C-alpha distance (Angstrom), angle and dihedral (degrees) to the residues before:
residue distance angle dihedral
M1 . . .
F2 3.85 . .
L3 3.80 92.9 .
A4 3.82 93.2 44.1
W5 3.80 94.1 49.3
N6 3.80 94.9 46.5
E7 3.80 92.4 50.0
M8 3.80 90.2 51.6
K9 3.82 91.0 50.4
N10 3.81 91.7 50.5
N11 3.82 94.5 47.4
K12 3.78 101.5 39.7
L13 3.82 98.7 154.2
R14 3.80 94.7 48.6
F15 3.77 94.7 50.7
A16 3.81 93.0 38.5
L17 3.80 87.6 61.5
I18 3.81 90.4 52.8
I19 3.79 91.0 48.2
G20 3.80 88.7 48.6
V21 3.79 92.0 55.6
L22 3.81 91.9 47.6
T23 3.81 89.2 47.5
L24 3.80 91.4 56.0
V25 3.80 92.6 47.3
S26 3.82 93.2 48.3
Y27 3.82 90.7 44.7
L28 3.79 89.9 54.7
V29 3.81 91.9 46.9
F30 3.82 92.7 50.4
F31 3.79 93.0 45.2
L32 3.80 92.7 48.7
S33 3.80 90.5 50.0
G34 3.81 88.9 51.9
L35 3.79 90.6 48.2
A36 3.81 91.1 49.2
N37 3.82 91.3 51.1
G38 3.80 91.6 45.4
L39 3.80 94.1 51.1
E40 3.82 90.0 44.8
N41 3.80 90.1 54.4
L42 3.80 91.6 48.2
N43 3.78 88.9 59.3
K44 3.78 99.8 46.0
E45 3.81 109.8 24.9
A46 3.80 93.2 109.1
V47 3.82 91.3 45.8
D48 3.80 92.3 51.4
K49 3.82 89.2 53.2
W50 3.82 88.9 62.7
E51 3.82 91.5 65.0
A52 3.77 86.2 -157.2
E53 3.80 132.8 147.4
G54 3.80 100.7 -143.3
V55 3.81 149.8 9.6
I56 3.81 127.3 -140.3
L57 3.82 115.6 -145.9
T58 3.78 136.0 159.7
D59 3.78 114.0 -78.1
E60 3.80 92.9 -122.4
S61 3.80 95.7 49.8
D62 3.82 93.4 88.5
I63 3.83 87.6 -131.8
N64 3.79 89.9 -63.6
L65 3.81 113.3 137.1
P66 3.84 98.5 -151.4
Q67 3.83 90.3 49.8
S68 3.80 93.2 54.0
S69 3.81 120.7 89.6
F70 3.79 129.7 158.5
E71 3.79 141.4 142.4
K72 3.78 119.5 -86.4
D73 3.79 94.6 -121.8
E74 3.82 93.0 59.7
Y75 3.82 87.0 86.7
D76 3.78 122.6 41.8
G77 3.81 100.0 -170.3
N78 3.80 94.1 -100.0
G79 3.84 111.3 171.6
A80 3.82 95.9 4.0
S81 3.79 126.1 112.9
E82 3.82 91.0 -153.7
T83 3.81 135.1 3.8
A84 3.79 133.4 -169.9
A85 3.81 126.6 -166.1
L86 3.81 116.5 -132.3
G87 3.77 133.1 -166.5
Q88 3.79 117.9 -172.1
F89 3.81 133.1 -169.4
N90 3.83 131.8 168.2
S91 3.77 121.3 -140.5
I92 3.80 145.7 144.4
A93 3.81 114.7 -102.7
T94 3.80 121.3 -153.6
S95 3.78 130.2 -171.7
G96 3.79 115.1 170.6
D97 3.80 106.8 -53.2
N98 3.81 92.8 -16.7
K99 3.80 119.2 99.0
A100 3.82 132.4 171.8
N101 3.79 141.3 164.4
V102 3.78 107.5 -113.4
A103 3.80 140.0 -176.3
I104 3.80 112.9 -138.9
F105 3.81 115.5 -148.2
G106 3.78 119.6 -162.2
I107 3.81 108.6 -156.8
M108 3.80 142.4 160.7
E109 3.81 112.1 -107.4
D110 3.80 93.6 -137.9
E111 3.84 95.7 52.5
F112 3.80 127.2 93.9
I113 3.82 97.9 -106.3
M114 3.81 90.4 66.4
P115 3.84 104.6 120.0
D116 3.81 126.6 -129.8
V117 3.80 112.6 -105.6
T118 3.82 113.4 -128.2
E119 3.80 97.5 177.5
G120 3.79 132.4 19.1
E121 3.79 119.0 -1.0
S122 3.79 141.7 -63.6
F123 3.81 122.6 -85.9
N124 3.79 115.3 -92.1
E125 3.78 104.0 169.6
T126 3.78 139.2 40.6
G127 3.81 109.7 -81.8
E128 3.82 95.8 31.0
V129 3.81 118.2 113.7
I130 3.80 141.5 -175.7
A131 3.82 109.7 -136.0
D132 3.79 133.9 -153.7
D133 3.79 107.1 -101.0
S134 3.82 92.4 -125.1
L135 3.81 85.4 79.7
K136 3.80 88.1 69.8
D137 3.80 87.4 68.5
E138 3.80 87.2 56.8
G139 3.80 91.3 55.7
F140 3.82 99.6 -97.4
K141 3.81 119.5 136.2
V142 3.79 142.2 176.2
G143 3.79 110.2 -68.5
D144 3.82 96.0 29.9
E145 3.80 115.9 138.9
L146 3.78 112.0 -137.5
E147 3.78 124.1 -148.9
L148 3.79 112.6 -155.1
S149 3.77 130.2 -148.2
S150 3.81 118.0 -114.7
T151 3.81 93.1 17.4
E152 3.79 138.0 68.4
E153 3.82 92.2 -141.1
T154 3.80 118.8 110.1
L155 3.80 128.6 -153.3
T156 3.80 131.9 -153.8
I157 3.80 123.9 -143.8
V158 3.82 108.4 -132.3
G159 3.80 98.9 164.7
F160 3.80 147.9 -0.7
T161 3.81 133.7 -126.8
E162 3.81 132.1 -167.2
D163 3.81 129.9 -108.9
A164 3.80 100.4 4.2
K165 3.77 112.3 143.3
F166 3.78 126.1 137.9
N167 3.80 118.9 -164.3
A168 3.83 88.4 -14.6
A169 3.84 92.0 -55.4
P170 3.83 121.9 114.4
V171 3.82 111.2 -113.0
L172 3.80 125.6 -123.9
Y173 3.82 110.6 -158.2
G174 3.78 117.3 -154.5
T175 3.78 141.0 150.0
M176 3.76 120.1 -70.5
E177 3.83 87.3 -109.2
T178 3.82 89.4 56.5
Y179 3.79 90.1 53.0
Q180 3.82 91.8 47.9
K181 3.80 92.6 51.3
V182 3.79 93.4 47.6
R183 3.79 94.5 46.9
Y184 3.80 102.5 36.6
G185 3.80 104.1 23.3
E186 3.79 110.9 -169.6
A187 3.81 90.4 4.2
A188 3.82 91.8 59.4
E189 3.80 94.4 108.0
A190 3.82 92.0 52.1
N191 3.83 90.2 51.9
E192 3.81 99.4 39.3
D193 3.81 92.5 118.3
F194 3.82 94.9 54.8
I195 3.81 123.1 100.2
N196 3.80 135.1 167.3
A197 3.80 100.2 -129.2
Y198 3.76 150.2 -15.9
I199 3.78 116.6 -123.2
V200 3.79 109.9 -144.3
R201 3.77 135.1 -154.7
A202 3.79 113.1 -168.8
D203 3.79 138.6 154.6
N204 3.82 88.5 -133.9
L205 3.80 122.7 15.5
D206 3.81 89.4 -156.4
D207 3.80 87.6 70.4
V208 3.80 91.8 59.0
S209 3.81 112.5 93.1
V210 3.81 125.5 -168.9
D211 3.81 136.8 -179.5
D212 3.80 120.5 -88.3
S213 3.80 90.1 -104.9
L214 3.83 90.2 60.6
Q215 3.79 135.0 59.2
L216 3.77 132.5 -154.8
V217 3.82 117.8 -144.9
S218 3.77 130.6 177.8
T219 3.79 116.8 -104.7
Q220 3.81 90.6 -113.1
T221 3.82 91.6 53.4
F222 3.80 88.9 48.6
I223 3.82 90.6 52.8
E224 3.80 93.8 46.8
N225 3.81 90.2 53.6
M226 3.79 94.9 55.0
P227 3.82 110.1 120.3
G228 3.81 109.5 -84.8
Y229 3.81 95.2 -5.8
T230 3.83 98.5 113.1
E231 3.82 94.0 37.3
Q232 3.79 91.9 50.7
N233 3.79 94.6 48.9
L234 3.81 92.5 44.2
T235 3.82 91.8 51.9
L236 3.81 94.4 51.5
T237 3.83 92.3 42.8
L238 3.81 91.3 52.3
M239 3.80 89.4 50.0
I240 3.81 89.9 53.6
Y241 3.82 92.2 48.4
F242 3.79 90.2 48.1
L243 3.80 89.5 54.1
F244 3.80 89.6 55.0
I245 3.79 88.4 58.8
V246 3.81 91.6 44.9
S247 3.80 89.9 52.1
A248 3.80 92.6 51.8
V249 3.81 92.9 46.9
I250 3.81 94.5 47.4
L251 3.78 93.8 50.0
A252 3.81 91.8 43.3
I253 3.82 90.7 54.3
F254 3.82 93.6 46.8
L255 3.80 93.4 48.5
Y256 3.78 93.3 43.4
V257 3.82 90.8 54.1
L258 3.79 90.7 47.8
T259 3.81 90.6 48.7
I260 3.81 92.0 51.0
Q261 3.81 89.5 51.3
K262 3.81 90.0 52.6
I263 3.78 99.4 46.0
S264 3.80 93.2 113.3
I265 3.82 91.2 49.0
F266 3.79 91.5 50.2
G267 3.80 88.7 47.3
V268 3.79 91.8 55.1
M269 3.81 91.4 47.3
K270 3.78 91.8 50.0
A271 3.82 90.2 47.9
Q272 3.81 87.6 54.9
G273 3.79 89.4 57.1
I274 3.78 101.3 -97.5
S275 3.81 106.9 148.4
N276 3.77 128.5 -122.6
R277 3.79 88.4 -120.3
Y278 3.80 93.0 57.9
L279 3.82 92.6 48.8
S280 3.79 92.3 44.9
N281 3.78 92.1 49.5
S282 3.79 88.7 49.8
V283 3.82 91.6 55.4
I284 3.79 92.3 46.2
A285 3.83 91.1 48.1
Q286 3.78 90.0 49.1
T287 3.79 90.9 50.5
F288 3.80 91.2 48.8
L289 3.81 91.5 52.4
L290 3.81 93.0 47.4
A291 3.79 92.4 48.8
L292 3.82 92.6 44.6
F293 3.81 92.9 51.2
G294 3.80 91.7 46.1
V295 3.80 93.4 49.2
I296 3.81 93.4 47.0
V297 3.81 92.8 50.6
G298 3.81 91.0 44.4
F299 3.82 90.3 50.6
G300 3.81 91.0 50.7
L301 3.81 92.7 48.6
T302 3.80 90.4 49.7
L303 3.81 92.8 53.4
L304 3.80 90.6 45.6
T305 3.80 90.6 51.3
G306 3.80 89.8 50.8
F307 3.81 91.0 61.0
F308 3.82 92.2 58.2
L309 3.79 100.3 41.0
P310 3.82 115.8 111.7
A311 3.80 117.9 -116.7
A312 3.80 89.6 -110.4
V313 3.84 90.6 69.9
P314 3.85 106.8 87.0
V315 3.79 99.6 -138.9
A316 3.81 122.5 144.1
F317 3.79 119.3 171.6
N318 3.78 118.3 -142.8
Y319 3.80 104.9 -163.0
A320 3.80 93.8 -161.0
D321 3.81 90.7 56.3
M322 3.80 91.1 44.7
A323 3.82 91.3 51.9
L324 3.81 90.0 50.1
Y325 3.81 92.2 49.2
A326 3.81 90.1 47.5
A327 3.81 90.4 54.1
I328 3.81 91.2 47.7
L329 3.82 91.5 50.5
V330 3.80 90.9 52.9
V331 3.81 92.7 46.6
V332 3.81 95.6 48.3
S333 3.81 89.7 46.6
V334 3.80 90.4 54.2
L335 3.81 89.5 48.1
G336 3.79 88.4 53.0
A337 3.81 88.7 57.9
L338 3.82 91.0 63.6
F339 3.81 90.0 84.5
S340 3.79 89.2 62.2
V341 3.81 91.0 45.6
Q342 3.78 89.8 54.4
T343 3.80 90.0 51.5
I344 3.80 92.4 50.3
V345 3.79 92.3 50.6
K346 3.84 90.6 54.1
I347 3.82 95.3 50.8
D348 3.81 113.1 119.1
P349 3.84 107.3 -147.4
L350 3.81 94.5 -148.1
R351 3.81 94.6 50.0
A352 3.79 92.6 42.1
I353 3.83 93.2 56.6
G354 3.78 92.4 40.9
G355 3.80 98.0 -101.7
């Protein structure tokens, strides 16, 4: 460690450049992890609010909520501790110059998926809705009348709730009658018994039994089958893993070049009796310090960036994940130093000093 630290102090610019590169790589890794978490939350915020263990859908829906439709009496609550009926419809809501893609949830006010109201009041009549508070950033407010695409029905925002997005769309919660009118229009009365899903709370999902025409899936399986959810997460995760490899390769190249430049110095040191183990440990210690400094600075820059990002950027930092990624970056950087260690071990002192 003594040799590694003294060399870094005597060659500040050279090692500062290496730390700078590692800082940029770690900054990108941390930011991508925050982006992955943020996008994941955008897809499943409303589902997480259910705090439920399972979802009942039609067997032919391919675990896709909008494609599922069945009558309420097809499931009688057998095996569940609590159930909540859910109707869901996607649309575009417009109020004046404000426009947004929304997911409309038809729910029963006395069931557990009813959200907490943070502003305004709860819905009391058909056509009234509680909206996700992210719509306030789009210019929507309590009292706004919303015109919907593909239907002549209008809705009125009477309140707001926090953290309620479904598949990246803000949720509008209304009565089941509101959902029926929006989805079926004049045929609402003929379809009043149809819903998209039952949300289930149960101590053991294996105890819940459904008809052959229905299927019960865990909440996590339901989330993973949302359109684009798995593909999006897999893409960002692969990018993060690729950056781990890039980090190891970059540091390995830098250290290898530095080692080649110091072959004669290492040769003299070995001729003086300094062991391969001591020199190798010095290189590994040096690599550890470089990686640690780079990761710490990258972590700090990421947090600083988070303070200045607008609310529209879906970034959510998970510190446990960031700590894990920081440890992986340090480890892969140290592994990259093994190429230099191998070179040091092969140095012949006589040849290195020109003997």
